[in-house]
C-alpha positions as CSV (number, residue, x, y, z in Angstrom):
1,X,-108.2,49.7,-63.2
2,X,-107.3,47.2,-66.1
3,X,-104.7,45.4,-65.3
4,X,-102.1,45.0,-68.2
5,X,-98.7,43.9,-68.8
6,X,-97.4,47.6,-69.3
7,X,-99.8,48.8,-65.8
8,X,-98.7,45.6,-64.2
9,X,-95.2,45.9,-63.6
10,X,-93.4,42.9,-62.4
11,X,-96.3,42.6,-59.9
12,X,-94.0,45.0,-57.8
13,X,-96.3,48.3,-58.8
14,X,-98.7,49.5,-60.7
15,X,-99.1,53.1,-62.7
16,X,-101.8,54.7,-61.8
17,X,-104.3,56.3,-64.2
18,X,-104.3,60.1,-64.4
19,X,-107.8,60.7,-63.1
20,X,-107.6,58.5,-60.4
21,X,-103.9,60.2,-59.6
22,X,-105.2,63.3,-59.4
23,X,-107.7,62.0,-56.0
24,X,-104.0,61.6,-54.6
25,X,-101.2,63.7,-53.4
26,X,-98.1,64.9,-54.9
27,X,-95.9,63.4,-52.8
28,X,-95.1,60.2,-50.8
29,X,-98.1,58.7,-48.8
30,X,-99.3,55.4,-47.3
31,X,-102.7,53.9,-47.9
32,X,-105.5,51.6,-47.0
33,X,-106.4,48.9,-49.5
34,X,-109.0,46.9,-48.3
35,X,-110.5,43.6,-50.0
36,X,-112.4,40.8,-48.5
37,X,-112.2,41.7,-44.6
38,X,-108.2,41.9,-45.0
39,X,-106.2,45.1,-45.3
40,X,-103.0,46.0,-46.8
41,X,-100.9,48.9,-46.2
42,X,-99.6,50.2,-49.9
43,X,-97.3,53.3,-50.5
44,X,-98.3,55.3,-53.3
45,X,-95.4,57.5,-54.7
46,X,-96.6,60.7,-55.9
47,X,-94.1,62.8,-56.3
48,X,-92.2,60.4,-59.4
49,X,-93.1,60.5,-62.6
50,X,-94.5,57.5,-63.1
51,X,-96.9,57.8,-60.3
52,X,-97.8,54.2,-58.5
53,X,-98.4,51.9,-56.2
54,X,-95.1,50.2,-54.9
55,X,-94.4,49.2,-51.1
56,X,-96.8,46.6,-50.4
57,X,-98.5,46.3,-53.8
58,X,-96.8,43.2,-54.4
59,X,-98.5,41.0,-51.3
60,X,-101.6,42.7,-52.5
61,X,-101.6,41.5,-55.7
62,X,-100.3,38.1,-54.6
63,X,-102.6,37.8,-51.6
64,X,-105.6,38.6,-53.9
65,X,-104.4,36.2,-57.1
66,X,-104.4,38.4,-59.6
67,X,-103.5,38.5,-63.0
68,X,-103.4,40.3,-66.6
69,X,-106.3,41.3,-67.8
70,X,-108.1,41.4,-64.3
71,X,-109.6,44.4,-62.7
72,X,-109.7,46.4,-59.8
73,X,-112.6,49.0,-58.4
74,X,-111.0,51.3,-55.8
75,X,-113.9,53.4,-53.8
76,X,-112.2,56.3,-51.5
77,X,-113.7,55.3,-48.2
78,X,-111.9,57.8,-45.7
79,X,-110.6,60.7,-48.2
80,X,-108.2,62.1,-44.5
81,X,-106.8,58.5,-44.3
82,X,-106.7,57.3,-47.9
83,X,-108.2,53.9,-47.1
84,X,-109.8,52.6,-50.0
85,X,-112.0,49.2,-50.3
86,X,-111.1,47.5,-53.5
87,X,-112.9,44.8,-56.0
88,X,-111.3,42.8,-57.8
89,X,-112.8,41.6,-61.1
90,X,-111.3,39.0,-62.0
91,X,-111.0,38.6,-66.0
92,X,-114.6,41.0,-66.2
93,X,-112.9,44.3,-67.8
94,X,-115.5,45.1,-70.6
95,X,-114.0,46.3,-74.2
96,X,-114.8,49.1,-74.0
97,X,-112.1,49.7,-71.0
98,X,-109.5,48.0,-72.2
99,X,-107.4,48.1,-75.8
100,X,-107.0,44.7,-75.7
101,X,-105.2,45.3,-80.2
102,X,-102.3,46.8,-78.1
103,X,-102.0,45.1,-74.7
104,X,-102.1,48.7,-73.0
105,X,-105.0,49.3,-70.3
106,X,-107.4,53.0,-70.9
107,X,-105.3,56.2,-68.9
108,X,-108.6,57.2,-67.8
109,X,-110.6,54.3,-65.2
110,X,-113.9,54.8,-64.9
111,X,-115.0,57.6,-62.5
112,X,-118.5,56.3,-60.4
113,X,-119.8,59.0,-58.8
């Protein structure tokens, strides 16, 4: 996911693109993000109009120095417990994935099978 102004809402929560949220339940759940040998518990709100990461996302974003224009690659490591490995791409998102002209990220994440 590419982090752009409309997606990174005051760094406290992040709206999840449609194709990614289809992997998640339509209810609030806790999930685990692992990055650089550290883990964070993040609450996914799947029952809201805007499906998003809320509680715990701000801490993850701050501790990983996320900035507008960075990207995150999420790899589902454990479907049952909703554990994701995350790789942070510091400003390394190809232009075909982001729309620089209007400042919005694509609602279609890159899915790697």
